[in-house]
Jmol script that loads the backbone (N, CA, C; Angstrom):
load data "model"
ATOM      1  N   MET A   1     -85.191 153.538  65.792  1.00  0.00           N
ATOM      2  CA  MET A   1     -86.429 152.871  65.441  1.00  0.00           C
ATOM      3  C   MET A   1     -86.091 151.697  64.508  1.00  0.00           C
ATOM      4  N   THR A   2     -86.664 150.558  64.799  1.00  0.00           N
ATOM      5  CA  THR A   2     -86.448 149.386  63.958  1.00  0.00           C
ATOM      6  C   THR A   2     -87.401 149.409  62.767  1.00  0.00           C
ATOM      7  N   GLY A   3     -87.120 148.575  61.797  1.00  0.00           N
ATOM      8  CA  GLY A   3     -87.983 148.482  60.630  1.00  0.00           C
ATOM      9  C   GLY A   3     -89.372 147.985  60.987  1.00  0.00           C
ATOM     10  N   ARG A   4     -89.445 147.040  61.913  1.00  0.00           N
ATOM     11  CA  ARG A   4     -90.740 146.507  62.339  1.00  0.00           C
ATOM     12  C   ARG A   4     -91.570 147.582  63.019  1.00  0.00           C
ATOM     13  N   GLN A   5     -90.939 148.372  63.877  1.00  0.00           N
ATOM     14  CA  GLN A   5     -91.647 149.460  64.540  1.00  0.00           C
ATOM     15  C   GLN A   5     -92.163 150.474  63.527  1.00  0.00           C
ATOM     16  N   ALA A   6     -91.352 150.781  62.530  1.00  0.00           N
ATOM     17  CA  ALA A   6     -91.755 151.723  61.489  1.00  0.00           C
ATOM     18  C   ALA A   6     -92.967 151.201  60.720  1.00  0.00           C
ATOM     19  N   ILE A   7     -92.960 149.917  60.406  1.00  0.00           N
ATOM     20  CA  ILE A   7     -94.083 149.318  59.682  1.00  0.00           C
ATOM     21  C   ILE A   7     -95.350 149.364  60.529  1.00  0.00           C
ATOM     22  N   LEU A   8     -95.230 149.034  61.806  1.00  0.00           N
ATOM     23  CA  LEU A   8     -96.405 149.048  62.681  1.00  0.00           C
ATOM     24  C   LEU A   8     -96.957 150.456  62.854  1.00  0.00           C
ATOM     25  N   ILE A   9     -96.087 151.456  62.930  1.00  0.00           N
ATOM     26  CA  ILE A   9     -96.546 152.848  63.007  1.00  0.00           C
ATOM     27  C   ILE A   9     -97.280 153.223  61.729  1.00  0.00           C
ATOM     28  N   TRP A  10     -96.730 152.829  60.591  1.00  0.00           N
ATOM     29  CA  TRP A  10     -97.355 153.138  59.295  1.00  0.00           C
ATOM     30  C   TRP A  10     -98.726 152.472  59.181  1.00  0.00           C
ATOM     31  N   LEU A  11     -98.835 151.241  59.639  1.00  0.00           N
ATOM     32  CA  LEU A  11    -100.097 150.506  59.514  1.00  0.00           C
ATOM     33  C   LEU A  11    -101.207 151.047  60.418  1.00  0.00           C
ATOM     34  N   GLN A  12    -100.865 151.882  61.383  1.00  0.00           N
ATOM     35  CA  GLN A  12    -101.891 152.494  62.222  1.00  0.00           C
ATOM     36  C   GLN A  12    -102.755 153.462  61.420  1.00  0.00           C
ATOM     37  N   THR A  13    -102.183 154.052  60.367  1.00  0.00           N
ATOM     38  CA  THR A  13    -102.920 155.040  59.588  1.00  0.00           C
ATOM     39  C   THR A  13    -103.158 154.631  58.137  1.00  0.00           C
ATOM     40  N   HIS A  14    -102.560 153.520  57.705  1.00  0.00           N
ATOM     41  CA  HIS A  14    -102.694 153.083  56.318  1.00  0.00           C
ATOM     42  C   HIS A  14    -103.060 151.603  56.275  1.00  0.00           C
ATOM     43  N   ASP A  15    -103.738 151.197  55.213  1.00  0.00           N
ATOM     44  CA  ASP A  15    -104.107 149.784  55.046  1.00  0.00           C
ATOM     45  C   ASP A  15    -102.970 148.966  54.450  1.00  0.00           C
ATOM     46  N   THR A  16    -102.236 149.553  53.510  1.00  0.00           N
ATOM     47  CA  THR A  16    -101.145 148.856  52.839  1.00  0.00           C
ATOM     48  C   THR A  16     -99.869 149.666  52.984  1.00  0.00           C
ATOM     49  N   PHE A  17     -98.737 149.019  52.657  1.00  0.00           N
ATOM     50  CA  PHE A  17     -97.475 149.754  52.691  1.00  0.00           C
ATOM     51  C   PHE A  17     -96.508 149.207  51.655  1.00  0.00           C
ATOM     52  N   ARG A  18     -95.635 150.090  51.229  1.00  0.00           N
ATOM     53  CA  ARG A  18     -94.482 149.738  50.410  1.00  0.00           C
ATOM     54  C   ARG A  18     -93.262 150.189  51.188  1.00  0.00           C
ATOM     55  N   THR A  19     -92.202 149.447  51.095  1.00  0.00           N
ATOM     56  CA  THR A  19     -91.023 149.756  51.909  1.00  0.00           C
ATOM     57  C   THR A  19     -90.432 151.120  51.564  1.00  0.00           C
ATOM     58  N   ASP A  20     -90.479 151.504  50.304  1.00  0.00           N
ATOM     59  CA  ASP A  20     -89.922 152.800  49.942  1.00  0.00           C
ATOM     60  C   ASP A  20     -90.750 153.953  50.520  1.00  0.00           C
ATOM     61  N   GLU A  21     -92.068 153.768  50.633  1.00  0.00           N
ATOM     62  CA  GLU A  21     -92.924 154.788  51.246  1.00  0.00           C
ATOM     63  C   GLU A  21     -92.539 155.008  52.708  1.00  0.00           C
ATOM     64  N   ILE A  22     -92.392 153.923  53.429  1.00  0.00           N
ATOM     65  CA  ILE A  22     -92.073 154.010  54.857  1.00  0.00           C
ATOM     66  C   ILE A  22     -90.680 154.595  55.050  1.00  0.00           C
ATOM     67  N   ALA A  23     -89.731 154.148  54.243  1.00  0.00           N
ATOM     68  CA  ALA A  23     -88.362 154.642  54.369  1.00  0.00           C
ATOM     69  C   ALA A  23     -88.297 156.145  54.134  1.00  0.00           C
ATOM     70  N   GLU A  24     -89.023 156.604  53.148  1.00  0.00           N
ATOM     71  CA  GLU A  24     -89.012 158.032  52.848  1.00  0.00           C
ATOM     72  C   GLU A  24     -89.759 158.840  53.911  1.00  0.00           C
ATOM     73  N   ALA A  25     -90.910 158.358  54.342  1.00  0.00           N
ATOM     74  CA  ALA A  25     -91.728 159.103  55.295  1.00  0.00           C
ATOM     75  C   ALA A  25     -91.096 159.172  56.683  1.00  0.00           C
ATOM     76  N   LEU A  26     -90.465 158.095  57.116  1.00  0.00           N
ATOM     77  CA  LEU A  26     -89.930 158.038  58.473  1.00  0.00           C
ATOM     78  C   LEU A  26     -88.408 158.180  58.524  1.00  0.00           C
ATOM     79  N   ASN A  27     -87.795 158.458  57.372  1.00  0.00           N
ATOM     80  CA  ASN A  27     -86.359 158.698  57.272  1.00  0.00           C
ATOM     81  C   ASN A  27     -85.537 157.520  57.825  1.00  0.00           C
ATOM     82  N   ILE A  28     -85.838 156.343  57.320  1.00  0.00           N
ATOM     83  CA  ILE A  28     -85.137 155.117  57.694  1.00  0.00           C
ATOM     84  C   ILE A  28     -84.594 154.507  56.411  1.00  0.00           C
ATOM     85  N   GLU A  29     -83.511 153.757  56.527  1.00  0.00           N
ATOM     86  CA  GLU A  29     -82.965 153.099  55.337  1.00  0.00           C
ATOM     87  C   GLU A  29     -83.954 152.065  54.813  1.00  0.00           C
ATOM     88  N   ARG A  30     -84.056 152.021  53.505  1.00  0.00           N
ATOM     89  CA  ARG A  30     -85.007 151.129  52.844  1.00  0.00           C
ATOM     90  C   ARG A  30     -84.686 149.663  53.117  1.00  0.00           C
ATOM     91  N   SER A  31     -83.412 149.331  53.203  1.00  0.00           N
ATOM     92  CA  SER A  31     -83.017 147.938  53.433  1.00  0.00           C
ATOM     93  C   SER A  31     -83.493 147.435  54.795  1.00  0.00           C
ATOM     94  N   VAL A  32     -83.522 148.310  55.786  1.00  0.00           N
ATOM     95  CA  VAL A  32     -83.984 147.934  57.131  1.00  0.00           C
ATOM     96  C   VAL A  32     -85.475 147.610  57.093  1.00  0.00           C
ATOM     97  N   VAL A  33     -86.227 148.462  56.407  1.00  0.00           N
ATOM     98  CA  VAL A  33     -87.672 148.260  56.311  1.00  0.00           C
ATOM     99  C   VAL A  33     -87.980 147.022  55.465  1.00  0.00           C
ATOM    100  N   THR A  34     -87.220 146.810  54.392  1.00  0.00           N
ATOM    101  CA  THR A  34     -87.434 145.653  53.530  1.00  0.00           C
ATOM    102  C   THR A  34     -87.180 144.357  54.275  1.00  0.00           C
ATOM    103  N   SER A  35     -86.100 144.292  55.030  1.00  0.00           N
ATOM    104  CA  SER A  35     -85.818 143.059  55.772  1.00  0.00           C
ATOM    105  C   SER A  35     -86.873 142.807  56.843  1.00  0.00           C
ATOM    106  N   ALA A  36     -87.372 143.869  57.468  1.00  0.00           N
ATOM    107  CA  ALA A  36     -88.435 143.706  58.468  1.00  0.00           C
ATOM    108  C   ALA A  36     -89.730 143.232  57.807  1.00  0.00           C
ATOM    109  N   ALA A  37     -90.041 143.772  56.630  1.00  0.00           N
ATOM    110  CA  ALA A  37     -91.251 143.356  55.916  1.00  0.00           C
ATOM    111  C   ALA A  37     -91.164 141.889  55.510  1.00  0.00           C
ATOM    112  N   GLN A  38     -89.998 141.459  55.062  1.00  0.00           N
ATOM    113  CA  GLN A  38     -89.823 140.054  54.691  1.00  0.00           C
ATOM    114  C   GLN A  38     -89.942 139.148  55.905  1.00  0.00           C
ATOM    115  N   ALA A  39     -89.386 139.564  57.033  1.00  0.00           N
ATOM    116  CA  ALA A  39     -89.500 138.773  58.264  1.00  0.00           C
ATOM    117  C   ALA A  39     -90.954 138.696  58.718  1.00  0.00           C
ATOM    118  N   MET A  40     -91.680 139.803  58.608  1.00  0.00           N
ATOM    119  CA  MET A  40     -93.087 139.804  58.999  1.00  0.00           C
ATOM    120  C   MET A  40     -93.908 138.918  58.067  1.00  0.00           C
ATOM    121  N   THR A  41     -93.528 138.851  56.797  1.00  0.00           N
ATOM    122  CA  THR A  41     -94.222 137.972  55.857  1.00  0.00           C
ATOM    123  C   THR A  41     -93.967 136.513  56.211  1.00  0.00           C
ATOM    124  N   ARG A  42     -92.732 136.181  56.541  1.00  0.00           N
ATOM    125  CA  ARG A  42     -92.405 134.801  56.941  1.00  0.00           C
ATOM    126  C   ARG A  42     -93.134 134.408  58.220  1.00  0.00           C
ATOM    127  N   ASN A  43     -93.301 135.359  59.143  1.00  0.00           N
ATOM    128  CA  ASN A  43     -93.963 135.072  60.423  1.00  0.00           C
ATOM    129  C   ASN A  43     -95.480 135.103  60.328  1.00  0.00           C
ATOM    130  N   GLY A  44     -96.016 135.487  59.187  1.00  0.00           N
ATOM    131  CA  GLY A  44     -97.457 135.524  59.017  1.00  0.00           C
ATOM    132  C   GLY A  44     -98.102 136.800  59.501  1.00  0.00           C
ATOM    133  N   GLU A  45     -97.309 137.852  59.739  1.00  0.00           N
ATOM    134  CA  GLU A  45     -97.857 139.124  60.197  1.00  0.00           C
ATOM    135  C   GLU A  45     -98.239 140.035  59.042  1.00  0.00           C
ATOM    136  N   ALA A  46     -97.663 139.795  57.867  1.00  0.00           N
ATOM    137  CA  ALA A  46     -97.939 140.613  56.686  1.00  0.00           C
ATOM    138  C   ALA A  46     -98.097 139.697  55.478  1.00  0.00           C
ATOM    139  N   VAL A  47     -98.794 140.214  54.455  1.00  0.00           N
ATOM    140  CA  VAL A  47     -99.046 139.464  53.234  1.00  0.00           C
ATOM    141  C   VAL A  47     -98.665 140.352  52.054  1.00  0.00           C
ATOM    142  N   VAL A  48     -97.981 139.767  51.072  1.00  0.00           N
ATOM    143  CA  VAL A  48     -97.667 140.511  49.859  1.00  0.00           C
ATOM    144  C   VAL A  48     -98.903 140.477  48.965  1.00  0.00           C
ATOM    145  N   ILE A  49     -99.396 141.657  48.589  1.00  0.00           N
ATOM    146  CA  ILE A  49    -100.585 141.690  47.737  1.00  0.00           C
ATOM    147  C   ILE A  49    -100.250 142.054  46.298  1.00  0.00           C
ATOM    148  N   HIS A  50     -99.065 142.624  46.075  1.00  0.00           N
ATOM    149  CA  HIS A  50     -98.652 142.943  44.715  1.00  0.00           C
ATOM    150  C   HIS A  50     -97.124 142.899  44.647  1.00  0.00           C
ATOM    151  N   ARG A  51     -96.607 142.078  43.757  1.00  0.00           N
ATOM    152  CA  ARG A  51     -95.161 141.960  43.610  1.00  0.00           C
ATOM    153  C   ARG A  51     -94.690 142.745  42.395  1.00  0.00           C
ATOM    154  N   LYS A  52     -93.709 143.563  42.621  1.00  0.00           N
ATOM    155  CA  LYS A  52     -93.050 144.284  41.546  1.00  0.00           C
ATOM    156  C   LYS A  52     -91.612 144.489  42.001  1.00  0.00           C
ATOM    157  N   TRP A  53     -90.698 144.381  41.081  1.00  0.00           N
ATOM    158  CA  TRP A  53     -89.289 144.447  41.423  1.00  0.00           C
ATOM    159  C   TRP A  53     -89.005 145.674  42.267  1.00  0.00           C
ATOM    160  N   ARG A  54     -88.468 145.470  43.462  1.00  0.00           N
ATOM    161  CA  ARG A  54     -88.087 146.505  44.428  1.00  0.00           C
ATOM    162  C   ARG A  54     -89.253 147.316  44.984  1.00  0.00           C
ATOM    163  N   SER A  55     -90.470 146.931  44.684  1.00  0.00           N
ATOM    164  CA  SER A  55     -91.597 147.719  45.157  1.00  0.00           C
ATOM    165  C   SER A  55     -92.801 146.832  45.454  1.00  0.00           C
ATOM    166  N   ASN A  56     -92.639 145.852  46.325  1.00  0.00           N
ATOM    167  CA  ASN A  56     -93.761 145.003  46.715  1.00  0.00           C
ATOM    168  C   ASN A  56     -94.727 145.804  47.588  1.00  0.00           C
ATOM    169  N   THR A  57     -95.999 145.482  47.459  1.00  0.00           N
ATOM    170  CA  THR A  57     -97.015 146.108  48.303  1.00  0.00           C
ATOM    171  C   THR A  57     -97.487 145.069  49.310  1.00  0.00           C
ATOM    172  N   TYR A  58     -97.496 145.443  50.578  1.00  0.00           N
ATOM    173  CA  TYR A  58     -97.859 144.542  51.668  1.00  0.00           C
ATOM    174  C   TYR A  58     -99.101 145.059  52.368  1.00  0.00           C
ATOM    175  N   ARG A  59     -99.733 144.173  53.129  1.00  0.00           N
ATOM    176  CA  ARG A  59    -100.802 144.550  54.043  1.00  0.00           C
ATOM    177  C   ARG A  59    -100.708 143.629  55.249  1.00  0.00           C
ATOM    178  N   ALA A  60    -101.318 144.042  56.340  1.00  0.00           N
ATOM    179  CA  ALA A  60    -101.323 143.211  57.546  1.00  0.00           C
ATOM    180  C   ALA A  60    -102.272 142.036  57.332  1.00  0.00           C
ATOM    181  N   THR A  61    -101.968 140.918  57.948  1.00  0.00           N
ATOM    182  CA  THR A  61    -102.843 139.759  57.834  1.00  0.00           C
ATOM    183  C   THR A  61    -104.080 139.973  58.700  1.00  0.00           C
ATOM    184  N   THR A  62    -105.176 139.403  58.253  1.00  0.00           N
ATOM    185  CA  THR A  62    -106.417 139.483  59.020  1.00  0.00           C
ATOM    186  C   THR A  62    -106.444 138.360  60.053  1.00  0.00           C
ATOM    187  N   ALA A  63    -107.399 138.422  60.954  1.00  0.00           N
ATOM    188  CA  ALA A  63    -107.519 137.406  61.995  1.00  0.00           C
ATOM    189  C   ALA A  63    -107.809 136.026  61.384  1.00  0.00           C
ATOM    190  N   GLU A  64    -108.618 136.001  60.304  1.00  0.00           N
ATOM    191  CA  GLU A  64    -108.938 134.733  59.644  1.00  0.00           C
ATOM    192  C   GLU A  64    -107.688 134.121  59.008  1.00  0.00           C
ATOM    193  N   GLU A  65    -106.869 134.967  58.386  1.00  0.00           N
ATOM    194  CA  GLU A  65    -105.644 134.475  57.766  1.00  0.00           C
ATOM    195  C   GLU A  65    -104.666 133.964  58.810  1.00  0.00           C
ATOM    196  N   LYS A  66    -104.585 134.638  59.941  1.00  0.00           N
ATOM    197  CA  LYS A  66    -103.697 134.184  61.013  1.00  0.00           C
ATOM    198  C   LYS A  66    -104.138 132.825  61.541  1.00  0.00           C
ATOM    199  N   ALA A  67    -105.447 132.590  61.602  1.00  0.00           N
ATOM    200  CA  ALA A  67    -105.961 131.310  62.086  1.00  0.00           C
ATOM    201  C   ALA A  67    -105.621 130.189  61.110  1.00  0.00           C
ATOM    202  N   VAL A  68    -105.652 130.486  59.813  1.00  0.00           N
ATOM    203  CA  VAL A  68    -105.340 129.480  58.802  1.00  0.00           C
ATOM    204  C   VAL A  68    -103.851 129.182  58.780  1.00  0.00           C
ATOM    205  N   ILE A  69    -103.037 130.226  58.884  1.00  0.00           N
ATOM    206  CA  ILE A  69    -101.590 130.048  58.838  1.00  0.00           C
ATOM    207  C   ILE A  69    -101.122 129.288  60.064  1.00  0.00           C
ATOM    208  N   GLY A  70    -101.611 129.643  61.227  1.00  0.00           N
ATOM    209  CA  GLY A  70    -101.255 128.965  62.461  1.00  0.00           C
ATOM    210  C   GLY A  70     -99.817 129.224  62.840  1.00  0.00           C
ATOM    211  N   PRO A  71     -99.373 128.609  63.909  1.00  0.00           N
ATOM    212  CA  PRO A  71     -97.995 128.816  64.344  1.00  0.00           C
ATOM    213  C   PRO A  71     -97.021 128.134  63.396  1.00  0.00           C
ATOM    214  N   ASP A  72     -95.880 128.749  63.238  1.00  0.00           N
ATOM    215  CA  ASP A  72     -94.853 128.194  62.360  1.00  0.00           C
ATOM    216  C   ASP A  72     -94.036 127.183  63.157  1.00  0.00           C
ATOM    217  N   THR A  73     -94.228 125.908  62.848  1.00  0.00           N
ATOM    218  CA  THR A  73     -93.522 124.865  63.583  1.00  0.00           C
ATOM    219  C   THR A  73     -92.234 124.444  62.911  1.00  0.00           C
ATOM    220  N   GLY A  74     -92.045 124.819  61.661  1.00  0.00           N
ATOM    221  CA  GLY A  74     -90.853 124.424  60.936  1.00  0.00           C
ATOM    222  C   GLY A  74     -90.957 123.015  60.372  1.00  0.00           C
ATOM    223  N   ILE A  75     -92.100 122.378  60.487  1.00  0.00           N
ATOM    224  CA  ILE A  75     -92.296 121.019  59.987  1.00  0.00           C
ATOM    225  C   ILE A  75     -93.156 121.084  58.737  1.00  0.00           C
ATOM    226  N   ASN A  76     -92.739 120.399  57.711  1.00  0.00           N
ATOM    227  CA  ASN A  76     -93.524 120.344  56.492  1.00  0.00           C
ATOM    228  C   ASN A  76     -94.659 119.364  56.716  1.00  0.00           C
ATOM    229  N   VAL A  77     -95.853 119.869  56.930  1.00  0.00           N
ATOM    230  CA  VAL A  77     -97.003 119.052  57.303  1.00  0.00           C
ATOM    231  C   VAL A  77     -97.398 118.098  56.186  1.00  0.00           C
ATOM    232  N   ILE A  78     -97.353 118.556  54.943  1.00  0.00           N
ATOM    233  CA  ILE A  78     -97.752 117.707  53.826  1.00  0.00           C
ATOM    234  C   ILE A  78     -96.846 116.490  53.723  1.00  0.00           C
ATOM    235  N   CYS A  79     -95.546 116.683  53.843  1.00  0.00           N
ATOM    236  CA  CYS A  79     -94.624 115.538  53.771  1.00  0.00           C
ATOM    237  C   CYS A  79     -94.837 114.591  54.939  1.00  0.00           C
ATOM    238  N   ALA A  80     -95.092 115.123  56.120  1.00  0.00           N
ATOM    239  CA  ALA A  80     -95.321 114.266  57.281  1.00  0.00           C
ATOM    240  C   ALA A  80     -96.589 113.444  57.100  1.00  0.00           C
ATOM    241  N   GLU A  81     -97.648 114.061  56.573  1.00  0.00           N
ATOM    242  CA  GLU A  81     -98.891 113.323  56.332  1.00  0.00           C
ATOM    243  C   GLU A  81     -98.681 112.253  55.273  1.00  0.00           C
ATOM    244  N   CYS A  82     -97.958 112.581  54.235  1.00  0.00           N
ATOM    245  CA  CYS A  82     -97.690 111.612  53.165  1.00  0.00           C
ATOM    246  C   CYS A  82     -96.858 110.449  53.702  1.00  0.00           C
ATOM    247  N   ARG A  83     -95.830 110.756  54.473  1.00  0.00           N
ATOM    248  CA  ARG A  83     -94.947 109.727  55.011  1.00  0.00           C
ATOM    249  C   ARG A  83     -95.690 108.777  55.937  1.00  0.00           C
ATOM    250  N   ASN A  84     -96.696 109.267  56.631  1.00  0.00           N
ATOM    251  CA  ASN A  84     -97.450 108.445  57.575  1.00  0.00           C
ATOM    252  C   ASN A  84     -98.649 107.747  56.955  1.00  0.00           C
ATOM    253  N   SER A  85     -98.897 107.950  55.679  1.00  0.00           N
ATOM    254  CA  SER A  85    -100.025 107.278  55.034  1.00  0.00           C
ATOM    255  C   SER A  85     -99.706 105.797  54.844  1.00  0.00           C
ATOM    256  N   PRO A  86    -100.723 104.938  54.811  1.00  0.00           N
ATOM    257  CA  PRO A  86    -100.492 103.500  54.660  1.00  0.00           C
ATOM    258  C   PRO A  86     -99.755 103.151  53.361  1.00  0.00           C
ATOM    259  N   VAL A  87    -100.070 103.839  52.284  1.00  0.00           N
ATOM    260  CA  VAL A  87     -99.422 103.541  51.000  1.00  0.00           C
ATOM    261  C   VAL A  87     -97.935 103.852  51.077  1.00  0.00           C
ATOM    262  N   MET A  88     -97.579 105.010  51.612  1.00  0.00           N
ATOM    263  CA  MET A  88     -96.174 105.387  51.703  1.00  0.00           C
ATOM    264  C   MET A  88     -95.424 104.479  52.664  1.00  0.00           C
ATOM    265  N   LYS A  89     -96.084 104.009  53.714  1.00  0.00           N
ATOM    266  CA  LYS A  89     -95.419 103.088  54.635  1.00  0.00           C
ATOM    267  C   LYS A  89     -95.062 101.784  53.924  1.00  0.00           C
ATOM    268  N   ARG A  90     -95.967 101.294  53.052  1.00  0.00           N
ATOM    269  CA  ARG A  90     -95.656 100.081  52.276  1.00  0.00           C
ATOM    270  C   ARG A  90     -94.479 100.320  51.340  1.00  0.00           C
ATOM    271  N   ILE A  91     -94.465 101.473  50.684  1.00  0.00           N
ATOM    272  CA  ILE A  91     -93.366 101.794  49.760  1.00  0.00           C
ATOM    273  C   ILE A  91     -92.062 101.885  50.509  1.00  0.00           C
ATOM    274  N   LEU A  92     -92.051 102.542  51.659  1.00  0.00           N
ATOM    275  CA  LEU A  92     -90.835 102.670  52.443  1.00  0.00           C
ATOM    276  C   LEU A  92     -90.364 101.323  52.980  1.00  0.00           C
ATOM    277  N   THR A  93     -91.296 100.444  53.287  1.00  0.00           N
ATOM    278  CA  THR A  93     -90.945  99.102  53.735  1.00  0.00           C
ATOM    279  C   THR A  93     -90.256  98.319  52.623  1.00  0.00           C
ATOM    280  N   VAL A  94     -90.740  98.442  51.400  1.00  0.00           N
ATOM    281  CA  VAL A  94     -90.153  97.740  50.271  1.00  0.00           C
ATOM    282  C   VAL A  94     -88.707  98.192  50.063  1.00  0.00           C
ATOM    283  N   TYR A  95     -88.460  99.491  50.202  1.00  0.00           N
ATOM    284  CA  TYR A  95     -87.117 100.017  49.970  1.00  0.00           C
ATOM    285  C   TYR A  95     -86.257  99.986  51.224  1.00  0.00           C
ATOM    286  N   GLY A  96     -86.741  99.410  52.301  1.00  0.00           N
ATOM    287  CA  GLY A  96     -85.951  99.230  53.506  1.00  0.00           C
ATOM    288  C   GLY A  96     -85.773 100.495  54.337  1.00  0.00           C
ATOM    289  N   ARG A  97     -86.645 101.473  54.154  1.00  0.00           N
ATOM    290  CA  ARG A  97     -86.538 102.730  54.911  1.00  0.00           C
ATOM    291  C   ARG A  97     -87.427 102.728  56.150  1.00  0.00           C
ATOM    292  N   ALA A  98     -88.309 101.779  56.283  1.00  0.00           N
ATOM    293  CA  ALA A  98     -89.194 101.718  57.427  1.00  0.00           C
ATOM    294  C   ALA A  98     -89.439 100.263  57.785  1.00  0.00           C
ATOM    295  N   SER A  99     -89.795 100.022  59.040  1.00  0.00           N
ATOM    296  CA  SER A  99     -90.083  98.662  59.449  1.00  0.00           C
ATOM    297  C   SER A  99     -91.534  98.328  59.143  1.00  0.00           C
ATOM    298  N   ALA A 100     -91.810  97.041  58.942  1.00  0.00           N
ATOM    299  CA  ALA A 100     -93.163  96.611  58.569  1.00  0.00           C
ATOM    300  C   ALA A 100     -94.109  96.574  59.705  1.00  0.00           C
TER     301      ALA A 100
END
end "model"
wireframe off; spacefill off
backbone 0.3
color backbone group
């Protein structure tokens, strides 16, 4: 059983989870569950609701949160918007980083 599968099984009966709870209940190594929880957080499938050293509490993301997060494109949207603004284009033109 993978860490992700263990988390999904746990979430069928619980609202929140801690990696140590799942590891103990399903007899899986804690490091496997922790790495899966971190990957699910990066992918937008889980949210950390309470941080404490070695004992973060997670919950599944809601449909509204998934809509806001959207697909992970790997592009920093804020920097792209800033770079394409008229003011930044003038600044980049002055420093020779963009054409006029």
